[in-house]
N, C-alpha and C positions, 0 to 999 in steps of 0.2 A: 738808656739815655735820660737826661733830666728833662723837665717840662719845657724849658726854653729851647734846648737842642731838638727835641721832638717837634715843637711848634715850627721851628725853622725848616725841618725836613718836610713836614706837612705842607707848609707854604710853598716849597719847591714842587711838591707833587701837584698842588693846585695850579701852579703856573704851567706845569707840563700838561695837565688836563686842558687848561685854557688854550695852549698851543695846538693840541689835538682837535679841539672844537673849531679853531680857526681853519685847520686843514680840512675838517669835515665840511664847513661852510664853503670853502673853495671847491671841493670835490662836488658838492651838491649843485653849485652854480654851473657845472659843466654837464649835468645830467640832461639827456635828451628826453623831453617830456613824453608821457604816454597818453595818447588820446583815449578817452573813455566815452561810453555812451551816456545818453541823458536819462539815467535811471529814474524810476518813479517810486516814491515812498508814500507811506500812509502817515497822516497826522490826524489829530482830533477834528480839524477843520476840513479834512478830505485829502485827496491825492495832491502831491507836489513833486515837481521834477527837480533833479539835481541842479539844473541851470537856474531854477527859481530860488534856490537856497543862497545864491550869491547876493541877492538883493541888489544894492547899488555898488557893491564891492567887486573888484576883479579877482580877489583871492578868497578861497573858502577852506576852512579847517573843519574836517569831519573826524570826530572821535568815534572809533569802532569800539563800542561798549558791549559787553556780553549780556547785559541786562540785569534785572532785579535779583537774579540768583547769585550774583558775584559780589562779595564784599570788597574785593580789591577794586573792581570797576566802580563801585559806589564811592570808595575813598578817592579815586582819581577824579571822579565827577564832582565830589564835594570840593576838591581843590580848584577845579576849573571854575566852579561857581563863584569862588572868592575872587577870581581874577577876570571874570567874564567881561566886565565893562572895559577893562584894558584890552582884552583880546579883540572884542568886537569893534573897538575903535580903529584897529589896524586891518582886520579881515572879518568876513562873515564866519560864524562859528555855529556848529550844530553837533549834537550827540545823536548817534545812530545806534539802535539796538534791535534785537529780534522781537522784543515785547510788543504786543499790540498797543496802539495809541492810548486807549483808555487806561491800561496798566501803567504805561509810561507817565501819563498825566497824574495819576494818583500817587505814584511813587515819587515823582518830582515834587509834588506839592508837600508830601510828608518830609522831604529833605530841604525844602526851601530853595530849590533850584530855579534859576532865572533864565537859563539858556534854552533855546529851542531844541526840540527832540523830534526825530523821525523814526519810523519803523521800516526796516528793510525786510520784514517777514514776507515770504512769498516771492522774493526777488533773488537774483544771483549776485547782488552787489557785494556782500561780504566775501563770498567765495572768489569772485572775479578780482577783488582787490587784494586777495591773498590772506584774508583773515578767517579762513576755515581750514582746519587741518584734521584729517582722519575723522571727519564728520563733526568735529567740535569747533566752537567759535574761539577766536583769539582776540585780545584787546590790542588797540593801537591807534594810529592816527594817519590820515592821508590828507595831503594838501593839494588843492586844485587851483588852477588859474583858468579864467575864461578869456579867450582871445579869438578874435575873428570868427565868432560863431561856433568855436570848438571848446570843448572842456578837456583840459590837459591835467593829468596828475603829475606833479612836479616833485613830490617827496612823500615818503611814508616811512614809518618805523613802528615796530611792535612795542607794547608795554610789558613790563615784568617787575615784580617786587625789586626795589633797589634802583629803579631806573631814574632818569632825569626829569620825569614828568610828575613826580610826587615828592614834595619837600619833606614829608614825614620820614622817609628813609634816610635822608641826608642829615636830619637832626638826630635820628637814632645813631647814625654813624659817629656822632660826637661823644656818645656814651661808650666807655671802654668795652662793654660787652656787646655793643651794637644792639640790634633788635632783640637778641636773646630769645628767639623762638616766638616773638610776638607775631600775631596775625590780625589783619583787619577784621572788624566785625561791623554788623549793621548798627548795633547799639552797645553802649558800654555802661557798666554799673557806675553810679555816681560816687 
């Protein structure tokens, strides 16, 4: 196919993806929320409960991050940092990992991250939310609503290379060879 024909076909695929996203939003709107306990996390300032992470918002986005050992989780967090002000205007936002608070704080400072972080170390939070498999952590996101004194999980999904939560993959998709074996790193040669 020539460039123009291929562009038109890709435009149709994007429209189909948009239609599927709309169907997903409609399905998500019918989900029966799951009540969760008021977990306690560690921060550099001390202990904090899940209910406190909402602040003045009724919605809380929690990123399940595997911690400082995962370059992909770091890349996702770098991206969230860039849109953090937009996210927190709509909902409370926090990144949760197993790293102790002091390690989180120094790693976040080295990356210039602005969002709050909490440690789930020593809790069942990641496991209860479904982000532990065969003893290993998984990345993803859970969305919670606070209503009538209850905390309800209303949505969640896992992260993986190529997903919708990191624009890097979609830009690489525009290159004919795609990512071509590329892998996220903590640092790149200049």
